[in-house]
N, C-alpha and C positions, 0 to 999 in steps of 0.2 A: 506492499499500499503507498503511496505517496505522502512524504511526510506535508508538502506543501497541501496536496488535496486535504489531508485530514483537517491540517491547521486552518483550511478556508473552511471547513466545516464547523471547527470551533467559531471560527470568525462571525458566523452567521447566527451563532446563538449568541455570543457578546454582541454581536450587532442588535439581536431581537430585544435585547434587555435593555440595550443603549436608547433604543427607538422608543419604548414605552417610558423610558425616565424623561431624552431629553425634550420628547413633544409635551409632553407635561411641564416640564421646568420653559420651557421657550416660548409655549402656550400663556402661561401665568406671567411671564414679564412682558408680553408683547400686549396684555393688557392694562398690567398694572405697573408698569415700569419699575418694577423691582425685582434686583437681582439678587433670590432667593438662596443665600449659601448654606441654610441650614437642611437643604433639599437632600441631601445625602443621610442625616443624621434621621430626618423623615424615614427616609429608606430603610433604615436599619428598626427604627421604631416599630414600622409594620410587619419588618420579618420578625420582630420578639413578640406583636401580638398573634402571629401566626402560629411560634413556636409554641406559646404558651395556651392558643387554641387546643392544638394538638394535644398539649399534652393532659387538657380535660377530657379529651375524648374525641374531639370533631375530626373526621373528614378531612381530608388535605384539601378538597376545592373549597369544605365551608372555612378552611382555617385561611385559606385565599383571599375570600373575601372578606374575614374580620379583618384581616392587614391590610386591605384595600380601604376600609373603611377607617381604620386607625387612621392613615395616611390622612384621608380628608377629612377628619374630625382635626388632627393637629396640628394640617394646614391652615384650616379656618381659624381654629384657635388663636396660633401665632400672628395672623393677621388683623385680627380684631381685638388684641389686648396689647399686640407690642408693635407692629409695623405700621398701621392704620395710626397708631397715637401719635411716632414720628411725622407720618405722612402730613398729618392733619397742620405738623407746626411747622411745616415748609423745608422738610428735612431733605436735601438732593440726593443725586444719583449715588455720590461719594461716601454721601452720610448714611444712606440706608445699607452702604453694602457692608460697613462696619456693623451696623446693628444687626443685620441677619449672620453677621460673621461670631457677632458676639451670642447672639440665640442659639447658633450652632453649636458652637461651648459648652453652655448652658444644656443644651439636649443630650448630649453627647454624654458629658460630666454625670448629669443626672442618671442618665441608662445605667453608667457604670457601678453609680453607688447604689443604684436599686438591684440591677442583675446583676453585677460582679465584671469582674472583668475576663472568665471561663468561655471558651469557645461552644457553643453549640449549634446544634441541627437539625433540620426537620427530618422527621421520618419518613425516608425516601427508598425506593428499591429502583436498580436498573432496570430488573425484569427484561422483555424481551430487546434484543438490541435489530436496528435496522441499518443496512447499508443503501446511502444514496449516493451514486458513482464512486468514488475513493472513500468519503467519509463513511463512517459509521455513527451512529446516534443511538443514544437510549430513550425510552416511553417519556421520562421527564425532560429530556430537551426537547423531543417534539411536540409536546405540551407547550414549553415557553415559546416555541416558534407559533404555534397557534394562537398562542393567547396576543402576541405582538400582532399577529394581523388581523386578530380580530378587533383589539384595542384600536390599530389605525384605522380600519374599515370605521370604525365608530366613532373616532373623530372627525374623519371626512366628513362623513353623514350628518353629523351633528353640523360641522362648519359651514355644509353647502347647501342643506334642505330643512334646518330647522330656523325659526324666530330668534332662539337665543344663539345659535351659531354665528348669524347673519348680525345679531347687535355686539355681541363678542368682537367679530370682527371691524365694525363700525367704530366702538371706542376704542380699541387695538391702533386704529389708524388715526382718529382725532376727536377724544374722549370729548373735548369741550364742544364741537358741532354735535356730536352724539346725545349730549344733555342739553341744547339747545332745542333740539330735535323732540324732546319729549322721552327720552330715552331713561330708565331707573340705570344709570350707572354705577351706583352703588352696589345692587341688586348684582347687576352683571358680573362685577369684580366679584363679590361673594361667590359668585358661580363658576367665575375660574378657578380661582383659590380651591373649591371644592372639586371642581373637574383633576386642577393640576396636583390637589393631594390621593384622587385618587387613583390616576397613573401614577404618581410618587409611591405609594402604598404596593400597587400591583407588581413595580420595577421591583422593589426590596423584597416580594416573594420569591418574583422570579430569580433575584441574584443570591437568594439563600437556597431556594430549589438546585441552581447550578453549582452551588459551592457545596463542598462536601462539610466545612463548617466556615462558621462566620462569629463576628463579635461586637462590641457595642463602634468599634472603629470602623468597620466594614465599607458601610455608608458614605463616611467621609473621603475614605479612599477613594470610592468608586466615583465620589465628583467630579474630577478632573476631567476623567472621559466622557461624563456626560456634557460638561461647560463644553470640550471640544467640539462633540459634535453636534452642538446648540450654536457655536459662533461659526463652525466650519458652514453647514447650511444656512446661515444668517439668523443672528440674533432676534428672536420674536417671529419667526417663522416655522409653523408645526411642518410644512410639508418638507423644507431646508431641512429641518432635524434626521426626519425622517431618512431623509441621503445621508445625511454627516453619520450618522448614525452608523449605516452600512459602510462608508468608508473606514470612519475611526474603528468599527469591529474587525473588519478583515484586516484593516493595518496593523494592528496589536497582537492580533492571533497569527499573524502570516509573519511578523517580526521574529519569533520567536526561536524560527528556522534558523535564523542568524545569531541573534543573540538572545542572554538566558531570559526565561520567563520572568523572573521578578523586575526586569526592565520595562513591561510591558505600559505600564503607566507613565513612564519616561517617555514610552515613545508616541503616546497620547498628548503628551506635555509639550512636545516638543513639535509633534504637530499643529497646536493650538499656539506657539508662538511662530511658526512659519506663516500661520495664517494671520495673524494677529500684524507683522512684520508687513506683509504683501497683500493682502485683501481683508484688512479688518470687519469690511461690511459682510463678510461671508459669500455665498453662491448666489442666496438671494437675498437682496439688498435693502430692500425696501423700509423694512420697521428699523434695520438698525440705524439708518440713515436719519430716520426720524425721530428716535429716541435719542439720538448724540452719543452711540455706543462706538460709532465711525465715522470720521470726518475726512 
């Protein structure tokens, strides 16, 4: 079996998890103009919610639902009681980044204090393996790909065919104009945080399923590839995030054929630096330019 072919298979799994996470991350930013650096720690919290659900006897699919809901609730609470308080007082982009970084540290250290530093794992079994071309996938890995495809299809349908999706797109493009047209922008922002949290929680559970073990710092480490995928696609652009996730996922996994697997995050960071140097607006640039992320 080709090592590169196997790496491409692993890259598709990583890309699937990244797509779920990056779309939620960039969609929320597009509507609210807040770069939520606590996103990775919310993923971890969702994974722990799923873990304790399974410890309580819940089947894995129900635990995944519990994790997704936990991510949604935590995201909404952070916005309502932390981020919006600073935003109402005129905090700008950089100040809000510092606020979200502080929230990240609080959430991660809070989880360490409550859950401890030990590694835990979700009760999964590889079961039957399936060969697709040169790559071999386990049942849980194929489930992750299926979840990603369903999530992307759901986001596409929401944005294109529902009034809420149209309102979210309008708010992302010009919130003042959307407000003057009678749209309830505060409710739309709440919906964006809720949807972002759901995707964040789902990505956290998928990441935990793909890893043999995880700890309170796992999601924070995964945040760099998520940001790299979002920036590569054009921050604030859900469709760009899907494309960026595919590129980052494949690049990080294929890189293990020439470098140590421990450098996968470094590869994602290097891609992020290159994008910021040569095309900071990303592949799809409209929102990044409008939100003053790139000039």
